[in-house]
Structures are given as C-alpha cells and as structure tokens.
C-alpha positions as CSV (number, residue, x, y, z in Angstrom):
1,X,55.7,-66.8,-26.9
2,X,57.3,-64.5,-24.3
3,X,57.5,-65.5,-20.7
4,X,55.3,-62.5,-19.8
5,X,52.5,-63.6,-22.2
6,X,52.8,-67.2,-21.1
7,X,52.7,-66.1,-17.5
8,X,49.7,-63.9,-18.3
9,X,47.9,-66.9,-19.8
10,X,48.8,-69.1,-16.9
11,X,47.5,-66.5,-14.4
12,X,44.2,-66.3,-16.2
13,X,43.7,-70.1,-16.0
14,X,44.4,-70.2,-12.3
15,X,42.1,-67.3,-11.5
16,X,39.3,-68.8,-13.4
17,X,39.8,-72.1,-11.6
18,X,39.7,-70.5,-8.2
19,X,36.7,-68.4,-9.2
20,X,34.8,-71.5,-10.3
21,X,35.4,-73.2,-7.1
22,X,34.8,-70.3,-4.8
23,X,31.5,-69.4,-6.4
24,X,30.2,-72.9,-7.0
25,X,27.2,-74.5,-5.3
26,X,26.1,-78.1,-5.0
27,X,23.4,-79.2,-7.3
28,X,19.9,-79.1,-5.9
29,X,18.3,-82.4,-4.8
30,X,16.1,-82.4,-7.9
31,X,19.2,-82.1,-10.1
32,X,21.1,-85.4,-10.4
33,X,23.9,-84.0,-12.5
34,X,27.4,-83.8,-11.1
35,X,28.1,-80.3,-12.5
36,X,28.8,-77.2,-10.4
37,X,27.5,-73.8,-11.2
38,X,28.6,-70.2,-10.4
39,X,26.1,-68.6,-8.1
40,X,26.4,-64.8,-8.4
41,X,28.8,-62.3,-10.0
42,X,28.8,-60.3,-6.7
43,X,30.3,-63.3,-5.0
44,X,33.1,-63.7,-7.5
45,X,35.9,-62.0,-5.6
46,X,39.2,-63.8,-5.2
47,X,42.3,-63.1,-3.3
48,X,45.1,-63.0,-6.0
49,X,47.8,-63.5,-3.4
50,X,46.4,-66.9,-2.5
51,X,46.1,-67.9,-6.2
52,X,49.7,-66.9,-6.8
53,X,50.8,-69.5,-4.2
54,X,48.3,-72.2,-5.0
55,X,50.9,-74.6,-6.4
56,X,53.8,-73.7,-4.1
57,X,53.5,-77.2,-2.4
58,X,54.2,-78.9,-5.7
59,X,57.3,-76.9,-6.5
60,X,55.7,-74.2,-8.7
61,X,56.6,-71.3,-6.5
62,X,54.5,-68.2,-7.2
63,X,55.8,-64.7,-7.2
64,X,53.9,-61.8,-5.6
65,X,50.8,-60.2,-7.2
66,X,51.9,-57.0,-8.8
67,X,51.1,-54.4,-11.4
68,X,52.7,-54.8,-14.8
69,X,52.4,-53.2,-18.3
70,X,49.1,-54.9,-19.1
71,X,47.5,-55.2,-15.7
72,X,48.2,-57.2,-12.6
73,X,49.6,-60.7,-12.3
74,X,52.0,-63.2,-10.9
75,X,53.8,-66.3,-12.2
76,X,55.8,-69.2,-11.0
77,X,59.2,-70.6,-11.9
78,X,59.4,-73.2,-14.6
79,X,59.5,-76.8,-13.5
80,X,61.9,-78.7,-15.8
81,X,60.4,-82.0,-17.2
82,X,62.5,-84.7,-18.7
83,X,66.0,-84.7,-20.2
84,X,67.7,-81.7,-21.8
85,X,68.3,-81.5,-25.5
86,X,72.0,-82.3,-25.9
87,X,72.5,-79.9,-28.8
88,X,71.0,-76.9,-27.1
89,X,70.8,-77.8,-23.4
90,X,67.2,-76.7,-23.2
91,X,64.5,-78.7,-21.4
92,X,60.8,-78.9,-21.5
93,X,58.9,-77.3,-18.6
94,X,55.6,-76.6,-16.9
95,X,54.6,-73.3,-15.3
96,X,51.6,-71.4,-13.8
97,X,50.3,-67.9,-14.1
98,X,47.5,-65.6,-12.7
99,X,46.3,-62.4,-14.3
100,X,43.8,-59.7,-13.7
101,X,42.8,-56.1,-14.5
102,X,42.4,-55.1,-10.8
103,X,44.7,-55.1,-7.8
104,X,42.0,-57.0,-5.9
105,X,40.7,-59.6,-8.4
106,X,42.3,-62.1,-10.7
107,X,40.3,-63.2,-13.7
108,X,42.6,-65.6,-15.6
109,X,44.6,-68.7,-14.6
110,X,46.9,-70.5,-16.9
111,X,48.7,-73.8,-16.4
112,X,51.2,-74.2,-19.2
113,X,53.6,-76.8,-20.6
114,X,56.3,-76.1,-23.1
115,X,57.6,-79.1,-25.0
116,X,61.0,-78.1,-26.1
117,X,62.4,-81.6,-26.3
118,X,60.2,-83.9,-28.4
119,X,61.0,-87.0,-26.2
120,X,59.3,-85.3,-23.2
121,X,55.9,-84.8,-24.8
122,X,54.1,-87.5,-22.9
123,X,55.8,-86.5,-19.6
124,X,54.8,-82.9,-20.0
125,X,51.2,-83.8,-20.6
126,X,51.2,-86.2,-17.6
127,X,52.6,-83.5,-15.4
128,X,49.9,-81.1,-16.6
129,X,47.2,-83.7,-15.7
130,X,48.7,-84.1,-12.2
131,X,49.1,-80.4,-11.6
132,X,45.6,-79.6,-13.0
133,X,44.1,-82.2,-10.7
134,X,45.9,-80.7,-7.6
135,X,44.9,-77.2,-8.6
136,X,41.3,-78.1,-9.1
137,X,41.1,-79.9,-5.8
138,X,42.4,-76.7,-4.1
139,X,39.6,-74.9,-5.9
140,X,37.1,-77.5,-4.6
141,X,36.6,-78.9,-8.1
142,X,37.5,-82.2,-9.8
143,X,39.3,-82.8,-13.0
144,X,36.6,-84.5,-15.1
145,X,37.4,-87.4,-17.4
146,X,36.8,-85.4,-20.6
147,X,39.3,-82.7,-19.6
148,X,41.8,-85.3,-18.3
149,X,41.6,-87.2,-21.6
150,X,41.9,-84.0,-23.7
151,X,45.2,-83.2,-22.0
152,X,46.5,-86.8,-22.2
153,X,45.6,-87.0,-25.9
154,X,46.5,-83.4,-26.6
155,X,43.0,-82.6,-28.0
156,X,41.3,-79.2,-27.8
157,X,38.6,-79.1,-25.0
158,X,36.4,-76.3,-23.8
159,X,33.5,-76.1,-21.3
160,X,31.7,-73.3,-19.7
161,X,31.0,-73.3,-16.0
162,X,28.8,-70.4,-14.9
163,X,30.7,-67.2,-15.8
164,X,33.9,-69.0,-16.7
165,X,35.4,-70.9,-19.6
166,X,37.9,-73.7,-19.1
167,X,40.0,-74.5,-22.2
168,X,42.8,-76.9,-23.0
169,X,44.7,-76.3,-26.3
170,X,48.1,-76.8,-27.8
171,X,49.9,-75.1,-30.6
172,X,53.4,-75.3,-32.2
173,X,55.3,-72.1,-32.0
174,X,58.6,-72.6,-33.8
175,X,60.3,-75.6,-32.3
176,X,58.2,-75.5,-29.1
177,X,54.8,-77.0,-28.6
178,X,52.8,-74.9,-26.1
179,X,50.1,-76.7,-24.1
180,X,47.7,-74.5,-22.1
181,X,45.0,-75.1,-19.6
182,X,43.2,-71.8,-19.2
183,X,40.4,-70.7,-16.9
184,X,39.0,-67.3,-17.8
185,X,36.1,-65.2,-16.7
186,X,33.7,-64.3,-19.5
187,X,33.2,-60.5,-19.6
C-alpha cells in the first residue's frame, strides 16, 4: 500500500473520530445506555487543520491540510516501533492520516500500524490501542472495551455511531501486515 493511500485512510479515521466527538450529545435521562449519538448533519463541520495536529503531542507530527490528486488531506510521520529487521533494516511503524473532499471539511481519519518485523506485532497493536485512546479522548469519546479488545486480538470490528462508521481491520500485503482503525462519514 502506498504511503499516499495509507495516509488517506489514516486521515479518514481521524476525521471521523473528530466528527463523532464534535457532534455527539449525552444520552437523555430516560436512556441509560453509555452510547453517544450524532445530532445533526448541519453541525458536522470540523477544522481539518486541528485534526492534522491532533496527535502532535504523542510524536505523530501532522503535516498541513492541502489539496492532492484525490482530494484534501494531511498525514504524519511514521513512528518506528520495535527493533529493525537485521537483513533489511526496516522497522514496523504507526502513523495517522486525515482526508476529505473539501478544503473545509475532513471526512475520514485513519490510525495505521504497519508490521514489517514479525517480532513487533504485539508492540504495534499495543501502540495503536494507546494512540486510539488518546485520539478518542481528544474527540471527547472513549475507547470502548470491544474496540480495544479487537485491536489487541487483531479481530475485525465495526460499529456505527450516528453518521459515522468506526472500523478496525488488518490484512497482509506482501510481507507487511497493515492494521487500520478508520473513522469514516457515511455518505
């Protein structure tokens, strides 16, 4: 998967997370569930520049929101995780990306992990849990146990929150296992 596509997916996840938090409301007194809901599509406007820098404080430094070949977006540097492969000198990494079709609104956020060194698999998933939790807190949400366990156990997970879908999935692409937490607005 190219860095651009990976960054696009990362951006989608982040945007969706921010959208979920910004547009959520507390459950009514009659509703005892702990879920949050999206209130109105007209309220779903997010500042992409803020999303791009949402994980700066945990060393995933975001670039600026700009137009590219397939829309608008930004991405972070890769954060190396674990030891390098001695035969190729590559390392596993985590990264973050925000994407959108408009210069004013992001609609997809992706937090990704690339396992390039098999011995780092657990460390990459643990870092993704940690970063997901920090990101969701900034979006005024919580990382629920089912999503946390899906990442830790590398199981597919999906849930809908209002106009957004939050997904975790993993796939092998060549010698790399790509883990993705994606938050995306449903059209």
